[in-house]
N, C-alpha and C positions, 0 to 999 in steps of 0.2 A: 609645438608645431605652429601655434598661432603667432608667437613672437617672431619666428622665422619668416612667416608669410607677411607679417607687418613690416619687418625690416626690408624684405625684398620689394614690397610695394613702395616703401619710402625711397629706396635706391632708384627704382624705376621712375618714380615721380620726379625726383631730383635731377636725374639724368635728362628726362624729357624737358623739364623747365630750363635746364642749362643749355639744351640744344636750340630750343625755339626762342629763348630770351624775350619773354613778353614785355618786360620793362623797357628794353631797348627799342623794341618795335613800337610800343606806345609813345615813347619820347620822340622817335623819328617821325611818327605820324603827326604828333602835335606840332613839332617844329616845322614840318612841311605845310600843315594846314593853316597855321596862324599867319603865314606869310602871304596867303592868298588875299587879293583885294576884296573879295566878296565876304570875307570873314571879318565881322566887326563885333563890337561889344554887345550889340543887340541880337546876335545870333547864338544859337545853342552850341554850335561847334567851338566858338571862341571860349565859352565857359568850360566846355569839356577839356580844351587844351590847357586852360589855366589850372584845372584840377590835376592834370597830368604833370604839369610843371611844379605844382605845389608838392606832389608826392615825390618828385625827383629831388627837390630841395630838402624835403624831410628825410629822405633816404641818405643824402649826403651828411646831414647833421647826425644821423644815427650811426652810420658806418665810420665816418672820420670827423668827429665833432671838433677836435682842436684845430685841425688843418682847415676845415670848412669855415670855422669862426674867424680864423686868422685871415683867410682869403677874403671873406665877406667884409671884414673891417677895413682891409687895405685895397679894395677893388677900385676906388676912385683916387688913390694917391697919385701925385704927379710922378712922371718918369724921372729916374735919376739923371743928374747932369751928364752930358757927354764928355768924353775925355778930350784932351787938347788935340788939335789937328797936327799931324806930322809936318815937320819943317824939312824941306829937301835942300840939300847942299847943291848950289849951282855948279860947284867944281868937283862933283862926284866922279866924273869920268877920269879926270887927271889923277885923282887920288887912287882910284882903282887900278889904273895903269901902273902907278908907282908900286903898289902892293904886289901886282903880278910880276913885275920885274925883280922884286926882292926874293920872291919864292920860286921863280921859274928858272 
């Protein structure tokens, strides 16, 4: 009976944490707070935000270590070169009219 009660309590706790999402709420709070002009390195709120960000980065390395490490290594890479610009034929209307006459 004790195991059943423990399993039920674990399911209820997991469901509740999944619904309120405390990690997402903490990250959103930190992201909103750190952008305020009155929050500087000399304030306690700045250091609390940095702790939340450190936990978020640690979570990424725990949950998806290979992908996070790859993204972290390549975060400052230059953008790939753009493709060549399309070249437009100045005589496209005449060529189109010729194709329509052949098929029409």
